[in-house]
N, C-alpha and C positions, 0 to 999 in steps of 0.2 A: 238540633243546631249546635255546632261546636262553638267554643268560646272565641276561636279565631274569626269565624263567620260573623258572630255577633259584633266583634270589635270592628270589622270592616264595614258592616252596615251602619254602626254608630258613627264611624269616621266619615263615611260619605254623606250621611244625613247631616252631620255637623258642617261638613264642607259646603253642602248645598244651602243650608240655612245661612251660613256666613256669606255666600255669594248673593243670596237673595237680600240679605241685610245691606250689603255693600251697594247693590243696585238700587235698592229703595232709598238709601241715604243720599246717593248722588241725585236721583230723580227728585227727591223732596227738596234738597238744598238747591240743586241746579245752578252751580256756580257760573256756567257759561250761558245761562238763559236759553238753553237749547229747547226746553219744553214750554217755557213761558217767560215773559219779561218780569223781572222782579225789581224791588225798590232798594236793593242792597247798595250801599254807598261806596262800593269799590268797583274798579274796572279790571277785568281779568287780563285780557290780551287781545289785540285786534284780530289775530288769526283764530282764536277760540271764540271770540264774541260776535264777530260779523255774521256767522250763520244764523245765530239766534235773532239778531236784529233784522235780518232778511225775512225770517219766518214770522216774526211777531210784532214788529214795530209798525207804527202808523205812518205811511208815506205814499206819495204819488209819483215822486221823481227820485231816481237813483243817480248819484254822481260817482263815477268810477275813475280811478287814475292813480298815478304814482306821485312822487314828490313834486312833479310839475303841477299837480292839482291839489296838493295837500293844504294850501293856505286859503282855499275857497271857504267862504263863510256860509253855512247852510241857511242861516237866518236871512242873509241878503239874497240868496237864491230864492227862498220862499217869497220874499217881498217882490223881487223883480218878475218872477214867473207865476206868482199867485198859486203856490203849490206847497207841498210838504216834502221835504228833501231828506233822503237817507244818503249820507256821505260815506263812501267806503274807499278811502285813499291810504296808501302806505308807501313808504320809501321803497323804490325798486320794484313796484308791482310789475310782474312780468306777464307775458301773453297767456301762459298756461293758467295763471291765477285769474286773469281777466275772464278767460273762457269759463272757468269753473264758477266764478261769481255770477256771470251772466246767466249760466244755466240754472243756478239756484234761484236767482231773481225771477227768471221766466217761469219756473215751476211754482214759485210763491204766488205769482199772478197779481201782485199788488200795484206795480208801477206801470204807468202809461207813458212815461217819458224817461229817457236815459241821456245823461251827459257823459260822454266817454272821451277821455284824453288820449290822443294818438301820439305816443312817443315813438317816432319812427325808428330810433335806435333799438328799441325793444323788439323789433321785428327782425333784427339781425341775428339769426341763429340757424344752424343746420340741423341741430337736434333740439326738440322742445325742452325748455327749461323746467326744472322741478317746481312744484307748488309748495308754499309754506303753510297753506290752509289745509287742515285735516279733512280728507275726503269723507270720512265717516260723519262729519258734522254737516257738510254741504249737500250730500246726497239725500234722496228722499226715502230710502229704505230704512226700516227699523231693525233689520237683521244684524247690523253691526253696531247697534247702540252699546253693546258690551264694551266696545273700545273706549267709550266715554265713562261707563260705570267703573271700569277698572284701570282708568288712566293714571299713570304715575304722577303727572303734574297735578291732577285733581286732588289726589290724596296727600301729596307731600307739600303742596303750595296753596291751592285755592280753597280747599275745605278748611285748613287752618286759618287762612285769611278771612274766610266767611265767619268763623267763630270769633276772630279778633274784632270783626266789624260790629259785633254785638255790644262791645264795650268801648269802641272808639267811634268817633264821628268824622265823616268826610263830607266835603261840599258836593251836593247834588247826587242824583241816583246814577247807577251804572249807565243807563241810556243817555242821561244828560252829559255825562263825562265823555261818552263815546262820541257824541255830537260835536264836542269841542276839540277833538283830535286835530292837531295841525293848525289851529287858529293862532295866528301870530300878528297882532296889531302893532307891530314895531318894525322899523327899518334898520335897526342896529345890525351891523355886519354886512349891510348891503351898500357898497360904495365902489368907486372906480378903482382905487388902488388894490383892494382885496380881490376884485374880479380880475384885474390884469395879472396879479401875482399867480392866481390859480390857472388862468389861461396860459400863462408862460410855462407853468409846470406840466401842463397837459399837451404841450406841443408834440406832435408825432415824431418818432425817431425813424426817419427814412420812409420808403414807399410802403404801400400796402402789402402785407404778407398774403400768401395764397389762401390761408384760412380766412383772413379778414375780407378778402375779395369774394370768397365763396359766401360768406355771411351777408355781405352787402347785396350780392346777386339773389339771395334768398328772401330779401325783404318783400318783394312784390308777391311771390307765391305764398309766403306766410300770411300776408294781409288778405289775399284772396281766400285762403282757407278759413280765416276768421270770418270774413264776410259771408261766405257761402254756407258754412257749417254752423254758424252761431248767430250773426246779426240777421241774416235772412229768415231765420226761424221765428222771429217775432211777428205777431199778426200786424196787419196794416194799420190798425188803430193805435199801435204803440209808436210813439215818435222817438227816433234815435238821433241824437245830436252829437256828431263827432266833431272834435276840434283839434286843430294843429297848434300846439302851444308855442308861445313866442320866445324861443331860445334866442340868446343875444347874437348880434352880428359877429361877436368874437367866436362863437361856436361855428358859424358858417366859415369864418376865416380859417379856423383849424382844419376844417374839411378840405380846404383848398391846398393845404400843405402836403397832403399825400394823394391828391387827385381823387377824393371821394365825393366831391360836391355833386357831380352829375348823377350819382346814384340817388341822392336825395331829391334832386329836381325831378327825376323820372318817377320816383316813388310818390311825390306830391301830385304830379299830373295823373298818375295811374289811380290814386285814391279818388280823385275828383271824377275821373271817367267811370270808375267802377261803381260808385254809389249813385251816379246820376240817374240810372233807370229806376231807382227805388223811391217811390213817392213819400215814404215815411222816414227816409234818411236825409238829414241835412248836414252839410259839412261847413264848418266855420274855419277860417284861415286867419291867424294872427301873426304869421311868421315874417311878414314884410312890414309890419307896423313901424312907425317912426321911433317909438320908444325902445325898439330892439337895438338902436344905436346908442342909447343912453346907459352906460355902464354903472351909473350911480344907482340904478334900479336893480342891479344884480349882485349876487355874492360869488358867482363864478360864471362860467360860460353859459350855463343852462338856467340856473334858478333865480327867479325874480321875486320881488317882495310882494306883499299882499295887495298893494295898490293896483297892480296889474291884474291880479285875480278879481278884485272888485270891479275893475273896468270890464273884463270879459263877462262877468256875471250880468252886468247891465246890457251888454251888447247882445247877449243871447235872446233878449226880447226884441231885437231890431234886426233888419235885414242887411245892415251895412257890410258885415264881414262874411255873409253867406258866400261860399265859394262855388264856382263852376269850373269846368275844364279851361275856359277862356280866361277867367280871372286868375286862376292858379298860374297859368303861363305868364301872364302879366306880372304877377307877384314874384315869380322866379327871376324875371328881369330886374325887378326892384331889389330883390335879395342880392343879386350880383352887383348892383350899384352900391348897396350897403356894405358889401365886402370890400369893394374898392375904397370906399370912404374910410372904413375901419383900418385897412392896411395903410392908407396915407396918414392917418392920425396916430396909429399905435405901432405900426410895423417895426420901426427902429427900437422902440422900447421893449419889444418882445423877442429880440434877438439874443 
């Protein structure tokens, strides 16, 4: 054997040993809790950490949603519904991410109830949005674990952070800190003037563009795809609670300025009709509630303070806001009245 061949063999043997060492290090430390939950007192990143929580944490109920669901308190959900809740909420969660998370939860097979926030605007797309959650963490195959073992963020950020956590202290474990994401027991920043200012800034400029109209027309087909390809795949013993979050009357007023309102009325009615045949799907509708007229509870046209989240949590244990096609039509009429009331009260101030 020539010296050159010996060098090549040694080189590839060393390279293989280095790869094995890297993989073993990541698997042992497991900064994303992909293989098991750990007690490390740091939290990596919701996009990296959620897959591990789905795989390994103890829960019976999953809450999924965007910023409209971010302020839900999982402890209060546990108390109201007598359950153990895994909360997976992040600003701007899109439909692609929701689908991927639902698929991962269904494969994990732990939850028997889902609370799913229906942000109708997030169904406005002609091309599916990209996901911020790494597919290699959410899927069930081990074939692409190497993407975790040799991940740039793991080696440059989270392994050093893990080493630092050995000599520094933080409050709570990673799982406990994950559970507190979005908890905000304060109403600071939620007031009428702030909400009106941001509503004014978001006034539409002119009529709907062709692209915007195409996106609005795609809402119903996009929801149907979600229902048929994802929600309908859950077994009949799994309860799916969908809820329409209570955006303010100001948001509905903005829709009237470019004639988009009827798309959302139709979307609401379609959702109620589409889920009605499913015994394990319940729709809650909070969009015509009286408090949607109270801008002191909002920080913009959409986002409400935690007191509304707490209210909805308690209502999930009651039938008062369970929606049917008939109640949604009645609620649409109430929303129209709310818009008229809002325009009469604030219309001049928003010009």
